[in-house]
C-alpha positions as CSV (number, residue, x, y, z in Angstrom):
1,X,-7.2,9.8,18.3
2,X,-6.2,6.2,17.7
3,X,-4.1,5.3,14.6
4,X,-4.7,2.4,12.4
5,X,-1.5,1.1,10.7
6,X,-1.5,-0.3,7.2
7,X,1.7,-2.0,6.0
8,X,1.8,-2.3,2.2
9,X,4.2,-4.0,-0.1
10,X,4.4,-4.8,-3.8
11,X,6.8,-6.9,-5.7
12,X,7.5,-8.2,-9.2
13,X,9.7,-11.2,-9.9
14,X,11.8,-10.2,-12.9
15,X,10.8,-6.5,-12.8
16,X,8.8,-6.5,-14.9
17,X,7.4,-9.9,-14.3
18,X,4.7,-11.7,-12.2
19,X,3.7,-9.3,-9.5
20,X,1.6,-9.3,-6.3
21,X,0.6,-7.0,-3.5
22,X,0.4,-7.5,0.3
23,X,-1.6,-5.4,2.8
24,X,-1.4,-6.0,6.6
25,X,-3.5,-3.8,8.8
26,X,-3.1,-3.5,12.6
27,X,-4.4,-1.4,15.4
28,X,-2.0,0.9,17.3
29,X,-1.1,-2.0,19.6
30,X,-0.1,-4.2,16.7
31,X,-3.1,-6.5,16.7
32,X,-3.9,-7.7,13.2
33,X,-7.2,-6.3,11.9
34,X,-7.2,-7.5,8.4
35,X,-4.8,-8.7,5.6
36,X,-5.1,-8.9,1.9
37,X,-2.9,-10.4,-0.8
38,X,-3.4,-10.8,-4.5
39,X,-1.5,-11.2,-7.8
40,X,-1.8,-8.3,-10.2
41,X,-0.4,-9.9,-13.4
42,X,2.9,-8.7,-14.9
43,X,4.2,-5.4,-13.8
44,X,7.1,-3.5,-12.4
45,X,8.0,-3.2,-8.7
46,X,7.0,0.4,-8.6
47,X,3.6,-0.3,-10.2
48,X,3.1,-3.1,-7.6
49,X,4.0,-0.8,-4.8
50,X,1.5,1.8,-6.0
51,X,-1.2,-0.9,-6.4
52,X,-0.5,-2.1,-2.9
53,X,-1.1,1.4,-1.5
54,X,-4.3,1.7,-3.5
55,X,-5.6,-1.7,-2.3
56,X,-4.6,-0.8,1.2
57,X,-6.7,2.3,1.1
58,X,-9.6,0.4,-0.5
59,X,-9.4,-2.3,2.2
60,X,-9.3,0.4,5.0
61,X,-12.4,2.0,3.4
62,X,-14.2,-1.4,3.3
63,X,-13.3,-2.0,7.0
64,X,-14.1,1.4,8.4
65,X,-16.6,3.0,6.0
66,X,-17.4,6.6,6.5
67,X,-15.5,6.7,9.8
68,X,-12.2,6.9,7.8
69,X,-12.9,10.7,7.6
70,X,-12.4,11.1,11.4
71,X,-9.8,8.4,12.0
72,X,-6.0,8.6,11.9
73,X,-4.2,6.2,9.5
74,X,-0.6,5.5,8.8
75,X,0.6,3.6,5.7
76,X,4.0,2.1,6.2
77,X,5.9,1.0,3.0
78,X,9.4,0.1,2.3
79,X,9.6,2.0,-1.0
80,X,11.0,5.5,-0.3
81,X,10.5,6.5,-3.9
82,X,6.8,5.7,-3.9
83,X,6.3,7.4,-0.5
84,X,8.0,10.5,-1.7
85,X,6.1,10.6,-5.0
86,X,2.8,10.2,-3.2
87,X,3.7,13.0,-0.8
88,X,4.6,15.2,-3.8
89,X,8.3,15.4,-2.8
90,X,9.5,13.7,-6.0
91,X,8.0,13.9,-9.5
92,X,6.7,10.8,-11.3
93,X,8.8,10.0,-14.3
94,X,7.1,6.8,-15.3
95,X,3.9,7.8,-17.1
96,X,2.1,4.5,-16.3
97,X,2.1,5.4,-12.6
98,X,0.3,8.7,-13.0
99,X,-3.3,7.2,-13.2
100,X,-2.6,5.3,-9.9
101,X,-1.2,8.4,-8.3
102,X,-4.3,10.3,-9.2
103,X,-6.6,7.5,-7.9
104,X,-4.7,7.4,-4.6
105,X,-4.7,11.2,-4.3
106,X,-8.5,11.3,-4.9
107,X,-9.1,8.6,-2.3
108,X,-6.9,10.5,0.2
109,X,-8.8,13.8,-0.4
110,X,-12.3,12.1,-0.2
111,X,-11.8,9.6,2.6
112,X,-8.5,9.9,4.5
113,X,-7.8,13.5,5.7
114,X,-5.7,12.2,8.5
115,X,-3.4,9.9,6.5
116,X,0.4,9.8,7.0
117,X,2.8,7.9,4.7
118,X,5.9,6.5,6.3
119,X,8.9,4.9,4.8
120,X,10.2,1.9,6.8
121,X,13.1,-0.4,6.4
122,X,12.3,-3.7,4.6
123,X,12.9,-5.7,7.7
124,X,10.0,-3.9,9.5
125,X,7.7,-4.8,6.6
126,X,7.8,-8.6,7.0
127,X,4.1,-9.3,7.1
128,X,3.2,-7.4,4.0
129,X,6.3,-8.9,2.2
130,X,5.2,-12.4,3.4
131,X,1.8,-11.8,1.8
132,X,3.3,-10.7,-1.5
133,X,5.4,-13.9,-1.6
134,X,2.5,-16.2,-0.6
135,X,0.4,-14.7,-3.4
136,X,3.2,-15.1,-6.0
137,X,4.0,-18.7,-4.8
138,X,0.3,-19.6,-4.9
139,X,0.0,-18.3,-8.5
140,X,2.4,-21.0,-9.9
């Protein structure tokens, strides 16, 4: 089964401050399939990271429709905390993140049975990071 890779990143300048997300989707050979970037108002870095994962899943669902149930996906993100919280390895201490956690969990159960979350070093997440910065720079 082929794996679609979705790089996600979220960032806030000021933490909290103006925030944005970036999503960069490739096939298993590294060919770009789709990208998304948007500002999300003022938030924390963690909130932006969660929002990026959620928008990544929504973008994958738009791109592949019902086929997501039979496909393999890997979300790569540079926030080890968010990865571990979403995999139920760490508890969520920030109450504002719980609704996003639930929404992501429900999307995983309903549409992404073959989803893997992977923590990657920041330097391997350059495209998603670039999208975050472009969105923030364009919002000025």
